[in-house]
C-alpha positions in Angstrom: 0.0 0.0 0.0 1.4 3.4 -0.9 1.9 6.0 1.9 1.5 8.9 -0.5 -1.5 11.1 0.1 -3.4 11.8 -3.1 -0.2 11.9 -5.1 -2.1 12.7 -8.2 -3.7 15.8 -6.7 -2.4 19.0 -8.1 -2.4 22.5 -6.8 -5.3 24.6 -8.0 -4.2 27.9 -9.4 -6.8 30.6 -10.2 -6.8 32.0 -13.7 -5.8 35.5 -12.6 -2.9 34.1 -10.5 -1.1 32.0 -13.2 1.3 34.9 -13.9 2.2 35.1 -10.2 3.3 31.4 -9.7 7.1 31.2 -9.1 9.1 28.5 -11.0 10.3 26.6 -7.9 8.3 24.4 -5.7 9.0 22.4 -2.5 7.4 19.1 -1.8 4.6 20.0 -4.1 4.1 23.4 -2.6 4.1 26.4 -4.9 4.4 30.0 -4.1 2.6 33.1 -5.5 4.5 36.3 -5.9 2.0 39.0 -4.9 3.7 42.4 -5.3 3.4 45.1 -2.7 0.6 47.7 -3.1 1.6 50.7 -5.2 0.9 53.2 -2.4 3.1 51.2 0.0 6.0 51.1 -2.5 5.5 54.8 -3.2 5.7 55.8 0.5 8.8 53.5 0.9 10.5 55.3 -2.0 9.5 58.7 -0.7 11.0 58.0 2.7 14.4 57.4 1.2 14.1 60.6 -0.8 13.0 62.6 2.3 15.9 61.3 4.4 18.5 63.0 2.2 17.5 66.7 2.9 16.6 65.7 6.4 20.1 64.3 7.1 21.8 67.3 5.4 19.7 69.8 7.5 19.9 68.2 10.9 23.4 66.5 10.7 25.5 68.5 8.2 23.9 71.9 8.6 22.4 74.1 11.4 19.3 72.1 12.2 18.3 72.2 15.8 19.3 69.3 18.0 16.9 67.3 20.1 18.0 69.2 23.2 17.5 72.5 21.5 14.0 71.5 20.4 13.3 70.2 23.9 14.4 73.5 25.5 12.4 75.5 23.0 9.3 73.5 23.8 9.8 73.8 27.5 10.1 77.6 27.2 6.8 77.7 25.3 5.2 75.5 28.0 6.6 77.7 30.8 5.0 80.8 29.1 1.7 79.0 29.0 2.0 77.9 32.7 2.9 81.5 33.8 0.0 82.9 31.8 -2.4 80.5 33.4 -1.0 81.1 36.8 -1.4 84.9 36.3 -5.0 84.3 35.2 -5.7 82.1 38.2 -4.2 84.6 40.6 -6.3 87.5 39.2 -9.5 87.8 41.2 -12.5 89.6 39.6 -15.4 90.1 42.0 -17.9 90.6 39.2 -16.9 87.3 37.5 -16.9 85.6 40.9 -20.4 86.8 41.8 -21.9 85.7 38.5 -20.1 82.3 38.6 -20.8 81.3 42.1 -24.5 82.0 41.8 -25.0 79.1 39.4 -26.1 75.7 40.5 -23.1 74.0 38.8 -20.7 76.2 40.8 -22.4 75.3 44.1 -22.2 71.6 43.3 -18.6 72.0 42.1 -17.6 73.9 45.3 -18.9 71.1 47.5 -17.1 68.4 45.4 -13.8 70.3 45.3 -14.0 70.8 49.1 -14.7 67.2 49.8 -12.0 65.9 47.5 -9.2 68.3 48.5 -10.1 70.1 51.8 -12.1 67.7 53.9 -9.0 65.7 54.9 -7.8 68.6 57.0 -11.0 70.5 57.7 -13.6 67.7 57.7 -16.5 67.6 55.3 -18.7 69.9 57.4 -15.8 72.4 58.0 -15.5 71.7 61.7 -11.8 71.3 61.6 -9.4 68.4 62.2 -5.7 68.9 61.3 -6.7 72.2 59.8 -8.7 74.9 61.7 -12.5 75.2 62.0 -13.9 77.0 59.0 -17.3 77.7 60.6 -16.5 80.1 63.4 -15.5 83.8 63.5 -11.8 83.1 64.2 -9.2 82.9 61.4 -5.5 82.4 61.3 -4.6 83.7 57.9 -7.6 85.8 56.9 -7.8 89.4 58.2 -11.1 90.4 56.6 -14.1 88.2 55.7 -14.2 88.8 52.0 -14.2 86.4 49.1 -11.1 87.9 47.5 -9.1 87.2 50.7 -10.2 83.6 50.8 -9.6 83.2 47.1 -6.0 84.5 47.2 -5.2 82.4 50.3 -6.4 79.3 48.5 -4.4 80.2 45.5 -1.1 80.9 47.3 -1.6 78.8 50.5 0.8 78.8 53.4 3.2 75.9 53.3 4.7 76.7 56.7 1.3 75.9 58.2 0.6 72.9 55.9 -1.8 74.7 53.5 -0.8 73.9 49.9 -0.9 76.4 47.1 -3.9 75.1 45.3 -3.4 77.6 42.4 -0.8 75.1 41.1 -3.3 72.3 41.2 -6.9 73.5 40.8 -8.5 75.5 38.0 -9.7 79.1 38.5 -13.3 77.8 38.4 -12.5 75.2 41.0 -11.0 77.8 43.3 -13.8 80.3 42.9 -16.4 77.6 43.6 -14.6 76.3 46.7 -14.1 79.8 48.0 -17.8 80.4 47.9 -18.4 77.0 49.6 -16.0 77.9 52.4 -17.6 81.3 52.9 -21.0 79.6 53.1 -19.7 77.3 55.8 -19.5 80.2 58.2 -22.1 80.1 60.9 -23.1 76.5 60.3 -23.0 73.9 63.1 -20.5 71.1 62.5 -20.9 67.8 64.3 -17.6 68.3 66.2 -16.3 71.8 66.0 -12.6 72.4 66.7 -11.7 75.1 69.3 -11.2 78.6 67.8 -7.8 79.5 66.4 -6.4 82.8 65.3 -8.0 86.2 65.6 -11.7 87.0 65.7 -12.5 88.9 62.4 -16.3 88.8 62.5 -18.2 90.7 65.1 
């Protein structure tokens, strides 16, 4: 008995593939030579053409190095950061009053406070590591005005553990949380911390 499997069976080549069949075969296996797509070959050729002026400009001439490009990008980024910081530090009472009156600002103020401030002041503002925000006594605020709260939130006081939130939060976030903190005044927290600082509200 022969061990050959269908030795008389031949490969079936489609009519439009006859010109693609290569002359060699291996163990009855034939190979089709499908050419690469024209668009792929075109891009491949263009990449070689492009590399010539690219190499001349960046290697042989005065093209910027990677470090120079990086430094330039960092300078541009620093300008954007400084412009945003200046915008955040600028308090406009009219913009503030219009913004904090919206329902979305009130909701945002509570969210920002819970996520960023409650760890030190508790969610109801009664104070924990940080001072009580509901009474009339304040450590860093000399006058009960939104612009004073806003600026303090922006710049903070690292010596007393208060971060400069202007580097972290957006201007809208800070305006919203400023309004929220002011609205905490006069409320009754579950466990109010003892007064700290000077009494600024009569």
